[in-house]
N, C-alpha and C positions, 0 to 999 in steps of 0.2 A: 197249974196251966193244967188243959185237959187235953190228953193224947186220941186222937178220934180214929186214926187210921193205922193200929199198929200193925207191922208184920208179923210180929209174933203172938201164937195164941195159947201156949204152953200143953196144949192140948195130947200134943207129941214127947212130952217131958218123959214117960214112962215107957220108951219106944216103941208105941202104936201109932199109926194114922189113919185116918178115914178115906176108903174111897167114896165116891159119887153117891152109891147108897146110902152112905151114912153107918155101912160096918164099919167097923173097927178092925183093922190087921196088924201083924208087929210089919215093924220098916224095912223089914228084912224079907218079907213075903215075896215070893217069885213074882207076882203079879206090880208089885211096889219095882221091885230089881228092872222089870219089862219094861215099865213107864218110863221109870227114871233112864233106861239108858235113851230110851228114844229123847226125853227132854235133853239129854246130853249130846246127842245127834244135833237136834235143833243148835243148840252153842256152837257145834262145830259147824254150821253154817252158817252162822253167824258170823264166824272168822272168815271164812273163806269169801263170805258177800262182800267182807272189808277190800277185796281186788279185783269185783269184779264190776260190768258194768249191764247198760241194753238187755239183751234179750236174757242170757245168761240169768243174770241179777233177777229179772223179772222172772224166770222159774224158780231160782233160790225164796225167792220171798214168798211164792205161791206155794212151795215147799213145806217153809215155815210153818203158815198158817195148819196144811194139810197136816203137818205134823202135832200141832196143838189138839186137832181132832182127833190124832190118833191115839194119842196122850188120852184124851177123854174116852175114847172106844176101850182103852185098854182099864181105866179106873174104875169102869162101869160094867160090875159081870154078867154075862146074858142069865145066867141063871142063881138064882131064882130070878126072874123078869122083872127091871124095875118097874116101878106105880107110875113112870113119867118116859117120856118119848128120849130114849139114850141116843146119845150123838154118836152116829156108826159109819166108819170109813165104808163108802161105797165104792162098785167097782169102776165107777165112771172116774174116778182119782187116780186109779190103776191104769185105765187105758189113757188119762193124762200124759203119768209116765213114760208111758209107751210111745205114745207119738213125739214127744218132745226127745226120748233117744233119736227116736229115728230122726225129726229131722234135725239135730247135732253131727248125729255119724252122716250124713249125705254128704255135710262138709269135708270128710275125713277121710282119707287113703284106710286100706283095711292094715290091720297089724300083722308085723313078721314077725314079731319074738313079744315077751310079755313084757308090760310098764311097771318101773318102777316109781314108788312116791316120789315125787320131785316137779321138777321144771321151772315153774312159777308159782310165785307163792298161792295164790289163788288154788290152783291144782293141787300144790300139797296140803291144803285144808280141805280141799275135798275128797284129796284120798285119806287123811284123816277122819272123815264124814261118813264115808266108803265104809273104814272097817269097824268104828264105831256103829253104823247101821247092820249091819252084819255078825256085830255080839247083839243088839236089840233081836234081830232077828231069831237067832239061837235061841233068847229066850222065851220070843212069842210060839215060836214051835213047842220047847218044851211045855210050855203052859197050855201050851193047845191040846196037847197028850194028858192035862190032867183036871183043866175046864174045858170049859167049851168059849171058842173064841171065835170072831167073827172073819170068817176065808179070806176076807178082801183085807183084813187088817194084815195077815199073814204075807198074801200077793203083793200089798201095799211096800211093804219093808223089804222083799224079794228085789221088785222091779226098784225100787228109791237105791238098794246098791249098786244097782246095774249103773241106773240115770249118774248118780255121782261118780264112776267110773269113766262113762261117756263125757260127763260136766267135766270132769277134771283133761280130760284131753282135749276139748274144746278152748277150755283155759290157758292151753299150754299149746297158744297160738295153732288152733285147730290139729293138732298133733304134731307139728312140726319141732315145738320143743319138749315132746316126751323124752323122757329118759328112759332109754332100753336097757334090760336086760341081757346079759351075754354071758353066758351061760360059763361055768370055769375058768372066768377072763383071770381069778387072783390066786390059782393056783400053784404059780410059782416054776 
């Protein structure tokens, strides 16, 4: 039997992987950790989408596609310049996140307390996506201190975690089911 579409290549068996440019790097390289965490964020968004519909689900579907764009961006070092037109996150993607944040915020009352992760299942998953996204952002900032990384990519991650926070509130019946932090409530 001939297998045509194998998922395994065996090229990573020695602990290395290839960037989009063909350069081989260790699998624990900071760049790999960064775009791997972006992929983890995307998986968390997939879980959140199991409990969303309508406008929010449409937003999250676009975000999942953007996260693949971001992964491709981060997997393609800017220096040395690749010999091809690399896929890069652009400012318009950041601006779309801002517009969606504003759109969702229009439905909600201002916060009077910090929000605990929870409420509806979709909101809880969005809070998980937010925290994983923050980790991806920290890794991207660290990578940008060492190597050239597109500014829009870092801004996208920063805005995306804000988007997930607002989206979690939106999924919590537009904030009505938010679980609010009560400082010192359990000190006895």
